LOBA-471462 format. One record per residue (C-alpha): x, y, z. Coordinates in pm, whole numbers, padded with zeros to 5 digits, always signed. Each point is the difference from the previous one (the first is absolute). Layout:
N
XYZ ...
***
This chain:
233
-06305+14071-10727 -00186-00312+00105 +00179-00284+00174 +00066-00302-00222 -00153-00244+00248 -00369+00062-00068 -00139-00273+00227 -00228+00114+00282 +00279-00026+00258 +00268+00131-00236 -00167+00334-00069 +00127+00256+00255 -00240+00149+00255 +00077+00344-00144 -00147-00103-00336 -00313-00143+00161 -00040+00325+00195 +00035+00210-00315 -00255-00221-00178 -00239+00031+00294 +00016+00379-00024 -00078-00008-00372 -00292-00237+00062 -00134+00230+00270 +00015+00294-00241 -00192-00211-00254 -00273-00079+00255 +00104-00364+00016 -00022-00065-00374 +00267-00208-00176 +00053-00127-00353 +00122-00362+00014 +00151-00149-00317 +00068-00374+00014 +00274-00120-00237 -00099+00267-00254 +00305-00073-00221 +00019-00377+00042 -00011-00043-00375 -00016+00216-00310 -00349-00010-00149 -00146+00139-00322 -00284+00172+00180 +00033+00369-00074 -00270+00108+00243 +00153-00195+00288 +00353+00130-00063 -00113+00361-00039 -00215-00019+00313 +00283-00140+00213 +00247+00258-00130 -00242+00288+00058 -00081-00116+00352 +00369-00015+00085 +00071+00342-00149 -00306+00188+00124 -00138-00168+00312 -00089+00249+00271 -00010-00269+00268 +00284-00226+00120 +00090-00292-00227 +00107-00339+00135 +00141-00253-00245 +00030-00370+00081 +00284-00151-00203 +00195-00329+00009 +00307+00029+00222 +00233-00078-00292 -00134+00288-00214 +00022+00294+00239 +00296+00174-00168 -00149-00048-00346 -00328+00145+00119 +00173+00307+00142 +00188+00052-00326 -00322-00041-00196 -00190+00250+00212 +00275+00254-00056 -00008-00069-00375 -00371+00086-00032 +00022+00307+00223 -00210-00146+00279 -00050+00172+00331 +00142-00166+00309 -00154-00336+00082 +00036-00213+00312 +00120-00344-00114 -00052-00314+00209 +00146-00343-00080 -00206-00310-00073 +00098-00356-00078 +00097-00057-00363 -00306-00207-00095 -00288+00164+00182 -00118+00309+00189 +00100-00117+00350 +00188+00288+00163 +00332-00098+00157 +00049+00056+00370 +00376-00043-00043 +00253-00088-00270 +00180-00243+00232 -00084-00254-00122 -00228+00068-00295 -00289-00248+00038 -00075-00219-00298 -00374+00039+00024 -00262+00026-00271 -00335+00174-00020 -00190-00262+00198 +00225+00054+00304 -00033+00378+00006 -00272+00055+00261 +00232+00051+00297 +00230+00239-00184 -00289+00206-00137 -00164+00019+00342 +00325+00142+00136 +00024+00242-00292 -00350+00142+00040 +00048+00030+00375 +00304+00215-00076 -00199+00214-00243 -00263+00061+00266 +00271+00101+00246 +00122+00276-00234 -00350+00137-00048 -00135-00163-00317 -00379+00026-00018 -00064-00038-00372 +00177-00200-00272 -00025+00041-00376 +00147-00314-00157 +00142-00076-00344 +00265-00223-00156 +00057-00353-00129 -00164-00248-00009 -00375+00012+00058 -00204-00320-00036 -00363-00053+00089 -00119-00260+00250 -00302-00049+00223 +00073+00141+00346 -00294+00085+00222 +00193+00255+00206 +00086+00202-00310 -00347-00020-00156 -00158+00106+00329 +00238+00294+00040 -00044+00116-00358 -00376-00019+00029 +00024+00219+00306 +00251+00246-00146 -00070+00027-00372 -00136-00208-00292 +00224-00290-00090 +00131+00130-00332 +00140-00334-00124 -00219-00253+00179 -00205-00260-00185 -00177-00269+00200 +00175+00114+00319 +00349-00029-00149 +00212+00297+00096 +00364+00114-00003 +00167-00189+00284 +00293-00202-00138 +00339+00066-00154 +00247+00227+00178 -00208+00318-00030 -00332-00180+00041 +00115-00195+00306 +00133+00318+00165 -00336+00167-00064 -00184-00292+00161 +00225-00009+00307 -00034+00377+00048 -00376-00045+00014 +00012-00305+00227 +00242+00164+00244 -00205+00318+00032 +00252+00252-00131 -00284+00251-00052 -00128+00116-00336 +00142-00216-00281 -00041+00074-00369 +00134-00147-00322 +00124+00232-00275 -00139-00179-00308 +00232+00156-00260 +00299-00070+00225 -00066-00375+00016 +00137-00265-00231 -00179-00173-00161 -00243+00290-00029 -00290-00247-00027 +00094-00279+00242 -00098-00352-00096 -00120-00263+00246 +00335-00180+00011 +00354+00053-00124 -00029-00305-00224 -00293+00152-00189 +00195+00320-00059 +00345-00147-00067 -00083-00101-00357 -00055+00367-00085 +00322+00122+00164 +00341+00042-00167 +00230-00300+00037 +00231+00202+00224 -00284+00069+00244 -00078-00370+00021 +00366-00076+00070 +00009+00260+00278 -00273-00192+00180 +00242-00294+00009 +00276+00209+00160 +00205+00057-00315 +00214+00305+00075 -00130+00312-00182 +00208+00252-00192 +00137+00294+00190 -00283+00216+00127 +00171+00332-00068 +00006-00071-00373 -00365-00104+00001 -00108+00315+00176 +00176+00220-00252 -00207-00142-00283 -00290+00215-00105 -00330-00178-00069 -00078-00026-00367 
***
């Protein structure tokens, strides 16, 4: 049973040690899902991919979730028959990983650099050498560090005129993993939402359900456990 304080300092050393052993057995490979259940979406491929990864992954799974949704996430994972996942708390409105819950910082995405630097340093310390990233949300922007890395590692599958996935919670985490030298970093296209990232959130928002647009403005979502029990149509 995982501790309920899922901040970096709140997770017991014994859990970090157990995770490190699993990562070692997986040759340093980790599946990192960033806010994968932040909202319910009518994207059958995305939902099925996330569910299958959680049920069948042969490498350790780390989930970044808002600190106020940890219990709901655990209930939801149980409901879909997922294998064990290592959950870490973030702020409620962005991917910044929390060092501590006392006090919970009221920071947004633009203030996340320090927290994410600390997070990736921790991942390196437990043996992470390769990250496979999915989740919500993925927007496209022009970031030279990402374009350069993708050109070196593999063709930029979604890039047009040097725009690449580098914004939104999942996109930002991907960019910071590259910039901070975590090792090999890959996106899982079918495990990203939107599956075809637009250049900005504003360009995509018109195509999203009203509820998704409200979530971006911090309107509290429905209970996650109920959302996870829904089967994609």
